[in-house]
C-alpha angles and dihedrals in degrees: 000000000000090000091052092050092047092050091049092051092050091049091049092050092049092048091050091052090051091051092050089050089052089056089060093056119104101224094176099063121065118250091216137028124224120243089239092057091049089051092051092051094046092048091052092047090050094052092045094055092045094046105037121103090200105138091219091062115017126023098158094117086059096043091053091045096240089126134015133199132255114206105000108048105170096108093048085059091052099257102162097162108060093065093030089236093168091055093048095051092043093051095047094048096047104030103033105026113025093035092055093045088052091049090047090054092049095047094046089049092054097041120103109216130199115294089237091065116096110248087231090062090066091044090049090052090054091047091052091051088049092054090054091049090051091050092051095048091045091057089050092052090047089052104042109009108220110041138168106276119137092041098032125113090021113131090204093058110064096173107040122195122242115249124216109272096223092049091049093048093051091048090051089055089051089051094049089049089058091047092050090049091053095045090051094056097074115353092169090065089077127214132219100354114190092359087073109076093181103058105358089241094302103156095196090059091047089054091055092048092047092050092046090051090049090051090053092048092049091052092049088061093048095109102033098043108004096174094053092043093048092052092049094048095046092049091050100044099082092054103045130116115298103188144003088272087073095057117133100238145132125214112229123220130243099251137056134297091024099047122110110282089229088061089047094053103034102035114018093040090063088221130128100207103139142051129172111275121247088229091071099029094053093051091050092046091052090052094043086234113198091215094070096094088045093052102034144021119239125256104213105317097333145057108253125182126206117251106269114249095001131102109274133193105237091216096051098066144046117282135220109283117265095241092064091054097055113115092233097047108130125250118224132197099175133008146182096256090055090049093053092051089051089053089050090054091048090050091052089052089056095248119150103247099129128255129040130288090245092053093050091045090053092047090050093051092045094048091052094049093049093045093055093047105271127134139242088253088057090053094050094048093046097047092049090054104109089224090058106030110108090230096053109022115118123271137009125311093278091057094045096047094035094054096048093041089053091052092047092050092062111147088018099094101167094050091046089052092051095049091046089056090045096053103019089228145153101038105241125203129247113247117227097254103027117175090212119086094234097039092241124121118277116279090207140354117260113241114272118277089234090061091053092053102035103029097030101148094053091040091053092051092051092046092051089060092058097093131220103357105028128212098353137115094251094059115106118229124239094267096045100082102142 
């Protein structure tokens, strides 16, 4: 009898412990996150860092002299250190964006979906995630050069090595080739559906974006490895974006935290930190560009840009157009106009991408004007202006395409910075207190300060490869040879 009582008491105590443990469980929050949810979050974080004008994270509109500052002018003079801008962008790209895309890929790979789903739908989902990963790594290479790649995002490797930028870039093109090949097998199978805020899971649109990105990447290698770049661009050309309907964009919502970051920083902040820069406004005034009322407000009866890099009275100049400041204004990371200008560059290089440079130039200008709200009549009048016409505009093809591509990439600071480094046009002005030795915009970002202090050995090895200047803003990257 004593044994039975003892056994009962032990059982009761064990059962009570189990019940108390159950009380500690959070039954409201999920114990796992779907790959689709991870993708949605990473996609939003990517767009936010590419779109925001927050000076702690993204100053590319300032670097490319689309905007300038009013009271606080450090960033317009290329000060990247005071606000540790390099660290912030690095952390967001690796920790918040790439890490979640990697996790999304892993979870989707291990998830068993309904038998009714086409097997290609799962494979398409993985290919879409892969395209986003390629895009993210490519922006990192275009920003810093050598970056952690083969050992990055690995919890077992705390101090990853830096991989050679050219090797990484070529591997990214190999990866996007595989993604394109998969997406082309069965586009009708779909992919991520509503979890994809860019294309709603439309595989045909993802194919166009992937090919347009591949075209861009091929052209970036035109001087350092022309044969490889030419092959990539020519393979991509038939499948690139064909209209503004193909643009890689997300539409923001009306309320925080899902409103457009421009609205967040220009309207809801209650601050008046930015005005359009005279560098851009003066060029557009000289060309009588029809996009001026779509880009800027008027000051009096004219469009007047603030003096780039100087202190500016917010109320003495034109402002950013109202449409850009709306909470629901879309964010864009790649578009049709950009694609047409890339095809124009490829044509001038003698690559077989179809059409003529003049045709692609005209299509790029026209696509930009229509996108921003202009008309066909605006396009005709603008392209017949001798200062704009491809036959009569000033300079060589790099100057012609570079100038119009820069104008078309308004509000797309990072892409404008990359094309400026690719073509060396337009000629930007030196601000009064530039942090660069030559007064020109940075040619790269220095590696984050945190990498210097925490990953010093690998940082030193990567810095030593930056010849002749080292880890500074004035050092050209491996692809920027001319």
